[in-house]
C-alpha positions in Angstrom: 16.2 -28.5 -12.0 14.2 -26.1 -9.6 17.4 -25.5 -7.7 19.4 -24.8 -10.8 16.8 -22.3 -12.1 16.7 -20.6 -8.7 20.5 -20.3 -8.7 20.6 -18.9 -12.2 17.9 -16.4 -11.3 19.9 -15.2 -8.3 23.2 -15.1 -10.2 21.6 -13.0 -12.9 20.2 -10.4 -10.4 23.1 -7.9 -10.4 21.3 -5.6 -7.9 21.2 -8.5 -5.4 24.9 -9.2 -5.8 25.7 -5.5 -5.2 23.4 -5.3 -2.1 24.9 -8.2 -0.3 28.1 -6.5 0.7 26.2 -3.4 1.7 24.8 -5.4 4.6 21.3 -3.9 4.4 18.4 -5.9 6.0 16.8 -6.2 2.6 18.8 -9.3 1.7 17.8 -11.4 4.7 14.2 -10.2 4.5 14.2 -11.3 0.8 15.3 -14.8 2.0 12.4 -14.9 4.6 9.9 -13.8 2.0 11.0 -16.4 -0.5 11.2 -19.1 2.2 7.6 -18.3 3.3 6.2 -18.7 -0.2 8.3 -21.8 -0.9 7.1 -23.5 2.2 3.5 -22.6 1.5 3.7 -24.1 -2.0 5.4 -27.2 -0.6 2.4 -27.7 1.8 4.2 -26.7 4.9 2.0 -23.8 6.1 3.2 -23.6 9.6 6.8 -23.0 8.4 5.4 -20.5 5.9 4.0 -18.6 8.8 7.2 -18.8 10.7 9.2 -17.4 7.8 6.6 -14.7 7.3 6.9 -13.8 11.0 10.7 -13.5 10.7 10.2 -11.2 7.8 7.8 -9.0 9.8 10.3 -8.4 12.7 13.2 -7.9 10.3 11.6 -4.8 8.5 8.2 -3.2 8.2 7.9 -4.5 4.6 7.7 -7.9 6.2 4.5 -6.9 8.1 3.1 -5.7 4.8 4.0 -9.0 3.2 2.2 -10.9 6.0 -1.0 -8.9 5.5 -1.0 -9.5 1.8 -0.1 -13.2 2.2 -2.9 -13.8 4.6 -5.5 -12.2 2.3 -4.3 -14.4 -0.6 -4.2 -17.5 1.4 -7.8 -16.8 2.5 -8.7 -16.6 -1.2 -6.6 -19.4 -2.8 -5.6 -21.8 0.1 -8.2 -21.4 2.7 -7.4 -24.8 4.2 -4.0 -23.6 5.3 -5.1 -20.3 6.9 -5.2 -21.4 10.5 -1.9 -23.3 10.3 -0.1 -20.3 8.7 -1.5 -18.1 11.5 -0.2 -20.6 14.1 3.3 -20.2 12.7 3.1 -16.5 12.4 1.4 -15.6 15.7 4.5 -15.7 18.1 6.4 -13.3 15.8 3.3 -11.1 15.2 2.9 -10.7 19.0 6.6 -9.6 19.4 6.3 -7.3 16.4 3.1 -5.7 17.8 4.5 -5.3 21.3 7.6 -3.6 19.9 5.6 -1.2 17.7 3.1 -0.4 20.6 5.5 0.0 23.5 9.0 0.7 22.2 8.7 2.4 18.8 5.1 3.8 18.6 6.0 6.8 16.5 8.6 5.5 14.1 6.4 5.0 11.1 5.3 8.2 9.3 3.4 6.5 6.5 -0.3 7.2 6.0 -0.3 10.2 8.2 -1.3 13.8 7.5 -1.1 14.6 3.8 -1.0 11.0 2.6 -4.2 11.3 0.5 -3.1 14.6 -0.9 0.2 13.0 -2.1 -1.7 10.4 -4.0 -3.0 13.1 -6.3 0.5 14.4 -7.1 1.4 13.2 -10.6 5.1 14.0 -10.2 5.3 11.6 -7.3 3.7 8.8 -9.3 6.1 9.4 -12.1 9.2 9.4 -9.9 8.2 6.3 -8.0 7.0 4.2 -10.9 10.0 5.3 -13.0 12.4 4.4 -10.2 10.9 1.0 -9.6 10.7 0.2 -13.3 14.2 1.3 -13.8 15.4 -1.0 -11.0 13.5 -3.9 -12.4 15.3 -3.4 -15.7 18.6 -2.9 -13.9 18.4 -6.5 -12.5 19.7 -7.7 -15.8 23.3 -8.9 -16.3 23.8 -7.7 -19.8 21.1 -9.1 -22.0 20.3 -11.9 -19.4 17.4 -10.9 -17.1 16.2 -13.1 -14.3 12.6 -12.7 -15.5 13.6 -14.2 -18.8 14.8 -17.3 -17.0 11.4 -17.8 -15.4 9.6 -17.1 -18.7 11.9 -19.7 -20.5 11.1 -22.3 -17.8 7.4 -21.6 -18.2 7.6 -22.0 -22.0 9.7 -25.2 -21.6 7.1 -26.9 -19.4 4.3 -25.3 -21.5 2.7 -23.7 -18.4 1.9 -27.2 -17.2 -0.8 -27.3 -14.5 -1.5 -30.8 -13.2 -4.4 -29.9 -11.0 -6.7 -27.2 -9.8 -4.4 -26.7 -6.8 -1.5 -26.0 -9.2 -3.5 -23.4 -11.0 -4.4 -21.8 -7.7 -0.8 -21.8 -6.5 0.3 -20.1 -9.8 -2.3 -17.4 -9.3 -1.4 -17.0 -5.6 2.3 -16.5 -6.4 1.6 -14.1 -9.3 -0.9 -12.1 -7.2 1.6 -11.9 -4.4 4.3 -10.5 -6.6 2.0 -7.9 -8.2 0.5 -6.9 -4.8 3.9 -6.5 -3.2 5.1 -4.3 -6.0 1.9 -2.2 -5.8 2.3 -1.9 -2.1 5.9 -0.7 -2.4 4.8 1.9 -4.9 1.9 3.1 -2.7 4.1 3.3 0.4 6.7 5.5 -1.4 4.0 7.7 -3.0 2.2 8.4 0.3 5.4 8.9 2.3 6.3 12.5 3.2 9.9 11.9 2.0 10.9 13.3 -1.3 9.8 11.0 -4.2 13.0 11.4 -6.2 15.2 10.7 -3.2 13.2 7.5 -2.5 13.4 6.4 -6.1 17.2 6.9 -6.0 17.9 5.3 -2.6 15.1 2.8 -1.7 13.7 1.5 -5.0 16.7 -0.7 -5.7 16.6 -2.3 -2.2 12.8 -2.9 -2.5 13.3 -4.7 -5.8 15.9 -6.9 -4.2 13.2 -8.0 -1.7 10.7 -8.4 -4.6 
């Protein structure tokens, strides 16, 4: 049933279907992000770290995911923290070496003017509107992938068999919210034009999400 729900969710995500032939890296990183969370919830923390590491060296958003994931694991699944780190470490070392020695000046986020851009209401409007519009655009007609997840939750009556199940639900929910907030923050603080980002990057970021 879980596989059927996952397949229906992907099939209903029209943005994903359109991004696949474009051959952007957002589709493989989305697979790594999903794999990391799935392995964590299935109690395979080393593999969760491996997939998170693969996401980090695929795109910078993967490094952001790793940071958020580790914070949430420290809060909700502390017993798995060291094992996730062990799977993540080799990839993190390669990523850090690349950033330090081969591409030290590529990222322009959180540089001069970042704090000033946070106070610009028009940037907030453009970015939040762009991300919100792309979430709505995931729908195939009246069928939206979020509705499938909600329907499943209602069908099982939000069943939680244990305290660990409740923690996993909060971890997954917090991860989705934190990633969306991080995407928005990165776009708002970026020196690039907010409208341009909303029109070109927002859709690909929602594919990852």
